C-alpha positions as CSV (number, residue, x, y, z in Angstrom):
1,M,0.0,0.0,0.0
2,I,1.2,3.5,-0.8
3,S,2.6,5.4,2.3
4,S,4.3,8.4,0.7
5,L,4.6,10.3,-2.6
6,K,7.4,12.6,-3.5
7,G,7.1,15.0,-6.5
8,D,6.1,18.3,-7.9
9,I,2.7,19.9,-7.2
10,V,1.1,20.6,-10.6
11,E,-2.4,21.5,-9.5
12,I,-4.1,22.7,-6.4
13,G,-7.9,22.6,-5.9
14,E,-10.1,23.5,-2.9
15,T,-10.0,20.0,-1.4
16,S,-7.3,18.2,-3.4
17,L,-4.1,18.5,-5.3
18,V,-2.2,16.7,-8.1
19,I,1.3,15.6,-7.4
20,D,3.5,14.5,-10.3
21,V,5.7,11.5,-9.4
22,M,8.0,10.5,-12.3
23,G,5.4,11.6,-14.9
24,I,2.4,10.1,-13.2
25,G,-0.1,12.5,-11.6
26,F,-1.7,11.4,-8.4
27,L,-4.9,13.0,-7.1
28,V,-4.6,13.5,-3.4
29,N,-7.4,14.6,-1.1
30,V,-6.1,17.2,1.4
31,N,-7.5,19.7,3.9
32,S,-6.9,23.5,4.2
33,R,-4.0,23.0,6.6
34,T,-2.1,21.3,3.9
35,I,-3.2,23.6,1.1
36,K,-1.9,26.6,2.9
37,D,1.6,25.2,3.1
38,I,2.1,24.2,-0.5
39,E,2.8,25.9,-3.8
40,V,2.4,24.8,-7.4
41,G,5.7,23.9,-9.0
42,Q,7.4,23.0,-5.7
43,S,8.5,19.5,-4.7
44,Y,7.1,17.9,-1.6
45,L,7.2,14.6,0.2
46,M,3.6,13.8,1.1
47,Q,2.7,11.2,3.8
48,V,-0.4,9.5,2.4
49,S,-3.0,6.9,3.1
50,A,-4.7,5.0,0.2
51,V,-8.3,4.0,0.9
52,L,-9.8,1.3,-1.3
53,S,-13.6,1.1,-1.7
54,S,-15.6,-1.2,-3.9
55,D,-15.2,1.0,-7.0
56,N,-12.6,3.6,-6.2
57,L,-9.1,4.2,-4.8
58,S,-8.8,7.5,-2.9
59,I,-5.6,8.9,-1.6
60,Y,-5.4,11.2,1.5
61,G,-2.3,13.2,2.1
62,F,-0.5,15.3,4.7
63,L,2.9,17.0,4.9
64,E,3.6,15.6,8.3
65,K,3.7,12.0,9.3
66,S,2.2,12.6,12.7
67,Y,-1.0,14.0,11.0
68,R,-1.1,11.0,8.7
69,D,-0.7,8.6,11.6
70,L,-3.6,10.2,13.5
71,F,-5.7,10.2,10.4
72,L,-5.2,6.4,10.2
73,I,-6.4,6.1,13.8
74,L,-9.4,8.4,13.4
75,K,-10.8,6.8,10.2
76,K,-10.8,3.4,12.0
77,T,-13.0,4.6,14.9
78,S,-16.7,3.8,14.9
79,G,-18.7,6.1,12.6
80,I,-15.7,8.0,11.3
81,G,-14.7,7.5,7.7
82,P,-11.7,9.0,5.9
83,K,-13.6,12.2,4.9
84,S,-14.6,12.9,8.5
85,A,-11.1,12.1,9.7
86,L,-9.7,14.6,7.2
87,S,-12.2,17.2,8.4
88,I,-11.3,16.6,12.0
89,L,-7.6,17.3,11.3
90,D,-8.6,20.4,9.4
91,V,-10.4,21.9,12.3
92,L,-8.3,20.5,15.2
93,S,-4.5,20.4,15.4
94,L,-2.8,17.3,16.9
95,E,-2.4,19.1,20.2
96,E,-6.1,20.0,20.3
97,V,-7.1,16.4,19.7
98,Y,-4.8,15.3,22.4
99,R,-6.2,17.8,24.8
100,A,-9.8,16.9,24.0
101,I,-9.0,13.2,24.8
102,K,-7.2,14.0,28.1
103,S,-9.8,16.5,29.3
104,K,-12.7,14.3,28.1
105,N,-14.0,17.3,26.0
106,A,-16.3,15.9,23.4
107,E,-17.4,19.4,22.4
108,S,-14.1,19.9,20.7
109,F,-15.1,17.4,18.0
110,R,-18.5,19.0,17.5
111,Q,-16.7,21.9,15.8
112,V,-16.3,19.6,12.8
113,S,-19.1,19.7,10.3
114,G,-21.1,16.5,10.2
115,I,-20.2,15.4,13.7
116,G,-23.1,15.7,16.1
117,K,-23.3,15.3,19.9
118,K,-23.6,11.5,19.8
119,S,-20.9,11.0,17.3
120,A,-18.5,13.3,19.2
121,A,-19.2,11.4,22.4
122,K,-18.6,8.1,20.8
123,L,-15.4,9.3,19.1
124,L,-14.1,10.6,22.5
125,I,-14.9,7.3,24.1
126,D,-13.1,5.3,21.4
127,L,-10.0,7.5,21.4
128,S,-9.9,7.6,25.2
129,D,-10.1,3.8,25.3
130,Q,-7.3,3.4,22.9
131,L,-5.1,5.9,24.8
132,E,-5.8,4.1,28.1
133,K,-5.0,0.7,26.5
134,G,-1.7,2.0,25.0
135,K,-2.9,1.7,21.4
136,L,-2.2,5.3,20.5
137,P,1.4,5.7,21.7
138,P,4.0,6.5,20.6
139,L,2.0,9.0,18.6
140,M,0.1,10.5,21.5
141,D,3.1,10.3,23.8
142,R,5.0,12.4,21.3
143,I,2.1,14.9,21.1
144,G,1.9,15.0,24.8
145,A,5.6,15.7,25.1
146,N,5.3,18.5,22.5
147,I,2.4,20.1,24.5
148,S,4.4,19.9,27.7
149,N,7.4,21.5,26.0
150,V,5.6,24.2,24.1
151,A,2.7,25.1,26.3
152,I,4.6,28.2,27.0
153,T,1.7,30.5,28.1
154,A,0.9,28.0,30.9
155,S,4.5,27.6,31.8
156,G,6.4,29.5,34.5
157,H,9.6,29.3,32.6
158,K,10.7,32.8,31.7
159,L,13.2,31.5,29.1
160,E,10.5,29.7,27.1
161,K,8.2,32.6,27.2
162,E,10.8,35.1,26.0
163,L,12.1,32.7,23.3
164,K,8.6,32.0,21.9
165,S,7.8,35.7,21.8
166,A,11.1,36.5,20.1
167,L,10.6,33.9,17.4
168,I,7.0,35.0,16.8
169,N,8.2,38.6,16.4
170,Q,10.6,37.3,13.8
171,G,7.6,36.1,11.8
172,Y,7.6,32.4,12.7
173,S,4.3,30.7,13.4
174,E,3.5,28.6,16.5
175,R,3.3,25.7,14.1
176,D,6.8,26.3,12.9
177,I,8.0,26.5,16.5
178,L,6.2,23.3,17.5
179,R,7.7,21.4,14.6
180,V,11.3,21.8,15.8
181,W,10.9,22.6,19.5
182,Q,11.9,19.2,20.9
183,T,15.0,18.9,18.8
184,V,16.3,22.4,19.2
185,F,15.3,23.9,22.6
186,S,17.6,23.3,25.6
187,H,17.0,24.5,29.2
188,E,20.7,24.4,29.7
189,D,21.5,26.9,27.0
190,S,21.1,30.7,27.2
191,F,18.4,32.7,25.4
192,E,20.9,33.9,22.8
193,T,22.1,30.3,22.1
194,N,18.6,28.9,21.8
195,F,17.5,31.8,19.6
196,K,20.5,31.2,17.2
197,N,19.8,27.5,17.1
198,F,16.2,28.1,16.2
199,L,17.1,30.5,13.4
200,S,19.6,27.9,12.1
201,A,16.9,25.2,12.2
202,F,14.4,27.3,10.3
203,N,17.0,28.2,7.7
């Protein structure tokens, strides 16, 4: 089964794109989070999931493996198909899904079109059960670690607050910061050293 596609983006639609891989164009279903981060003519490595139905093969793609991995989990839960799973990850980030599970907040999932009160409650139960049984780690463990490391506004660490503020002032988004935080940030280094290391990582 296809797990990734690498090639040039030749077309972008509202809910899909076409990626050219060695002369073959693959139609990939994506959400707005992905569309915002891609450009026609640029080359990307897309993490994908191929879903085979009775009369069709649909491909769903993401720029980050962690989103693809959570998509695979969501689409297998009761009452949630690939389209709903894609919509969930359009409305909610990985961190927001994790927080919803840990705080037992089914209302978070009701923000997604097509998911009502009963479906949201069932989804939360299924995901909570999987988390408790250890079926979601290491994915959710990694997300939890990211949240702990980058929940700067709730943290009492002055260095983290100042560093995040400085990076945002430089034009980097919180998503950019989240992506590299675990591998770059060090409590043992000074603000100046951390700041330089982040700039190097982004460049």
